[in-house]
C-alpha positions as CSV (number, residue, x, y, z in Angstrom):
1,X,-18.1,6.8,-13.4
2,X,-16.3,6.7,-10.4
3,X,-12.3,6.5,-10.1
4,X,-11.0,2.6,-10.0
5,X,-8.7,1.6,-7.0
6,X,-7.6,-1.8,-6.9
7,X,-6.1,-2.8,-3.2
8,X,-3.7,-6.1,-3.3
9,X,-3.3,-7.6,0.2
10,X,-1.5,-10.3,1.8
11,X,-0.8,-11.8,5.2
12,X,0.9,-8.9,6.1
13,X,-2.6,-6.6,6.7
14,X,-4.2,-9.1,8.7
15,X,-1.0,-10.1,10.8
16,X,-1.8,-6.6,12.6
17,X,-5.0,-8.0,13.7
18,X,-3.1,-10.9,15.6
19,X,-2.9,-13.5,12.6
20,X,-0.2,-15.2,11.9
21,X,1.0,-16.2,8.7
22,X,1.8,-19.7,7.4
23,X,5.1,-19.4,8.0
24,X,5.1,-17.5,11.0
25,X,4.1,-20.7,12.4
26,X,7.2,-22.5,12.1
27,X,8.5,-25.2,10.4
28,X,5.4,-28.2,12.3
29,X,2.6,-27.7,13.9
30,X,2.4,-30.6,15.9
31,X,4.3,-33.3,14.3
32,X,3.4,-32.1,10.6
33,X,5.3,-29.7,8.3
34,X,3.1,-26.6,6.8
35,X,2.9,-28.2,3.3
36,X,1.9,-31.5,4.9
37,X,-1.4,-29.9,6.4
38,X,-1.9,-27.9,2.9
39,X,-1.7,-29.5,0.0
40,X,-3.7,-32.6,-1.8
41,X,-1.5,-35.3,-0.6
42,X,-1.6,-34.4,3.2
43,X,-5.3,-34.4,2.7
44,X,-5.2,-37.7,1.5
45,X,-2.4,-39.3,3.8
46,X,-3.9,-37.6,7.3
47,X,-6.9,-35.8,7.0
48,X,-7.7,-35.4,10.8
49,X,-4.3,-33.3,10.9
50,X,-5.5,-31.2,8.2
51,X,-9.1,-30.2,9.7
52,X,-7.9,-29.7,13.3
53,X,-5.0,-27.7,11.3
54,X,-7.5,-25.4,9.9
55,X,-10.1,-25.7,13.0
56,X,-7.7,-23.7,15.0
57,X,-7.2,-21.3,12.1
58,X,-10.6,-20.7,11.9
59,X,-11.2,-19.9,15.7
60,X,-8.5,-17.5,15.1
61,X,-9.6,-16.1,12.4
62,X,-13.5,-16.0,14.2
63,X,-11.6,-14.1,17.7
64,X,-9.6,-11.3,15.1
65,X,-11.3,-7.9,14.7
66,X,-10.5,-5.7,11.4
67,X,-7.7,-3.0,11.9
68,X,-7.4,0.5,11.1
69,X,-5.8,-0.8,7.7
70,X,-9.2,-2.7,7.1
71,X,-11.3,-0.4,7.8
72,X,-9.6,2.4,6.1
73,X,-9.6,0.4,2.5
74,X,-13.5,-0.2,3.3
75,X,-14.1,3.8,3.7
76,X,-12.8,4.1,0.0
77,X,-15.6,2.9,-1.4
78,X,-17.6,6.3,-0.2
79,X,-15.8,7.9,-3.1
80,X,-14.0,5.3,-5.5
81,X,-14.9,2.2,-6.9
82,X,-13.1,-0.5,-5.1
83,X,-12.0,-3.8,-5.9
84,X,-10.0,-5.6,-3.1
85,X,-7.9,-8.9,-3.9
86,X,-6.6,-10.6,-1.3
87,X,-4.2,-13.8,-0.9
88,X,-6.0,-13.9,2.7
89,X,-8.6,-16.9,3.6
90,X,-9.9,-14.9,6.7
91,X,-13.1,-12.3,5.9
92,X,-11.8,-9.3,8.0
93,X,-12.3,-6.9,4.9
94,X,-15.6,-8.0,4.8
95,X,-16.2,-7.5,8.1
96,X,-14.4,-4.1,7.7
97,X,-17.2,-3.0,5.1
98,X,-15.7,-4.0,2.1
99,X,-18.4,-5.4,-0.3
100,X,-16.3,-6.4,-3.5
101,X,-13.3,-9.0,-2.2
102,X,-11.7,-11.5,-4.5
103,X,-10.4,-14.5,-2.2
104,X,-7.7,-16.0,-4.5
105,X,-6.8,-18.3,-1.9
106,X,-10.1,-19.7,-0.7
107,X,-12.2,-18.6,2.2
108,X,-11.3,-20.5,5.7
109,X,-14.7,-19.8,7.0
110,X,-16.2,-21.6,4.1
111,X,-16.3,-25.6,3.8
112,X,-16.6,-27.4,0.2
113,X,-16.9,-30.7,-1.1
114,X,-13.6,-32.8,-1.3
115,X,-14.9,-35.0,-4.8
116,X,-16.6,-31.6,-6.3
117,X,-15.3,-28.2,-6.2
118,X,-18.2,-25.8,-6.9
119,X,-19.9,-27.4,-4.0
120,X,-19.1,-24.3,-1.3
121,X,-21.3,-24.3,2.0
122,X,-20.7,-21.5,4.8
123,X,-19.8,-22.9,7.9
124,X,-22.3,-22.5,10.6
125,X,-19.7,-23.6,13.4
126,X,-16.2,-23.3,13.4
127,X,-15.1,-26.9,13.1
128,X,-15.1,-29.4,10.3
129,X,-15.1,-33.1,11.4
130,X,-14.5,-36.3,9.9
131,X,-17.9,-37.2,8.9
132,X,-19.3,-33.9,7.8
133,X,-20.5,-34.8,4.4
134,X,-21.3,-32.8,1.4
135,X,-24.7,-33.3,-0.5
136,X,-22.8,-35.9,-2.5
137,X,-21.5,-37.9,0.5
138,X,-18.3,-36.8,0.5
139,X,-16.1,-35.2,3.2
140,X,-16.2,-31.6,3.5
141,X,-12.8,-30.1,3.2
142,X,-11.7,-26.4,3.9
143,X,-12.3,-24.1,0.9
144,X,-8.7,-22.7,1.0
145,X,-6.0,-23.0,-1.9
146,X,-3.5,-25.5,-1.0
147,X,0.0,-26.1,-2.6
148,X,-0.2,-27.5,-6.3
149,X,-4.2,-26.0,-6.7
150,X,-5.3,-23.2,-8.9
151,X,-5.5,-20.1,-7.7
152,X,-9.0,-18.6,-7.8
153,X,-10.2,-15.3,-10.2
154,X,-6.6,-14.8,-11.7
155,X,-8.6,-13.5,-14.9
156,X,-10.8,-11.2,-13.0
157,X,-8.6,-9.9,-10.7
158,X,-5.8,-9.0,-13.9
159,X,-8.3,-7.3,-15.7
160,X,-9.2,-5.4,-12.4
161,X,-5.3,-4.3,-12.1
162,X,-5.2,-3.4,-15.6
163,X,-8.5,-0.8,-15.6
164,X,-7.2,0.8,-12.2
165,X,-5.9,4.2,-12.0
166,X,-4.7,4.0,-8.5
167,X,-3.4,0.5,-7.3
168,X,-2.5,0.0,-3.1
169,X,-0.2,-3.2,-2.5
170,X,0.0,-4.0,1.1
171,X,1.4,-6.7,3.3
172,X,2.4,-9.4,0.7
173,X,6.0,-10.4,-0.1
174,X,5.3,-11.1,-3.4
175,X,7.1,-14.5,-3.3
176,X,3.9,-16.3,-3.8
177,X,3.4,-17.2,-7.8
178,X,1.1,-16.9,-10.0
179,X,-1.0,-14.3,-7.4
180,X,2.0,-12.2,-6.9
181,X,2.3,-11.3,-10.7
182,X,-0.6,-9.3,-10.6
183,X,1.2,-6.4,-9.7
184,X,2.7,-6.3,-13.1
185,X,-0.5,-6.3,-15.1
186,X,-1.2,-2.2,-13.2
187,X,-1.1,0.0,-16.3
188,X,2.1,2.3,-16.2
189,X,-0.1,5.5,-15.5
190,X,-1.5,4.3,-12.9
191,X,-0.8,5.7,-9.3
192,X,1.0,2.5,-7.7
193,X,2.0,2.3,-3.8
194,X,3.8,-0.7,-2.0
195,X,3.2,-0.6,1.7
196,X,5.3,-2.6,3.9
197,X,7.6,-2.5,7.3
198,X,11.1,-3.3,5.8
199,X,11.3,-4.4,1.9
200,X,14.2,-4.5,-0.3
201,X,12.2,-5.3,-3.4
202,X,9.7,-3.1,-4.4
203,X,7.8,-3.9,-7.6
204,X,8.7,-1.5,-10.9
205,X,6.7,0.8,-11.1
206,X,5.2,1.5,-7.2
207,X,6.4,3.6,-4.7
208,X,7.6,2.0,-1.2
209,X,5.6,3.7,1.9
210,X,7.5,1.8,4.7
211,X,5.9,1.5,7.7
212,X,2.6,-0.7,9.5
213,X,-0.3,-1.0,7.4
214,X,-2.4,0.2,10.2
215,X,-0.6,3.6,10.1
216,X,0.4,4.0,6.6
217,X,-2.9,3.1,4.7
218,X,-5.3,5.2,6.8
219,X,-3.0,7.6,5.7
220,X,-3.0,6.8,2.4
221,X,-6.4,6.5,2.2
222,X,-6.9,10.1,3.9
223,X,-5.0,11.9,0.7
224,X,-6.8,10.1,-1.7
225,X,-10.2,11.0,-0.2
226,X,-8.8,14.7,-0.2
227,X,-7.9,14.4,-4.0
228,X,-4.1,14.7,-3.6
229,X,-1.4,12.1,-3.4
230,X,0.2,10.5,-0.5
231,X,3.3,12.3,0.6
């Protein structure tokens, strides 16, 4: 049985591919706050603005390419049993070659029914418009977890953390719950690292590796592939 690694990623890893975080977009997108285009209430009030917001983000994702961190994470699969748990809604991990990815906050390249969350569709274009309907004749919406909605795969993610012998956490502020609490599920005996360019708080039991994900993550992977701890 191969050694198990959990890689937990946040917006920082995709930012190095040119994708802005929600907060980096500023307080307003056109005349709407970020919360109003990322909540059920905002969807109910002005669905056109919500769709337009995510249509632009989707185009950004499709223009972006995996960076060195994504590629290094995917390379771990040649030697280890790897689970990637991400808060990101892009598909850069998959495009880099990772095959076992849990998207806690959904996937922007999917659409889903606004009345039945189980009806999820892979988009064939880069836009969802008013009038695009699911099989129940309900308006399609982005397959993204909004403020106030349940995060996905939390039980499966907690089990993965608890069973891993190595944990690599990258590019997350650990400020968005419940996902941020997953780092505490890792075993005390696990080898645990936290990669961030600048951060004052490091989770208990994790070693801080300060620097760019695109630089630090390939170094960590190279060390693990060689059977040694990162220095």
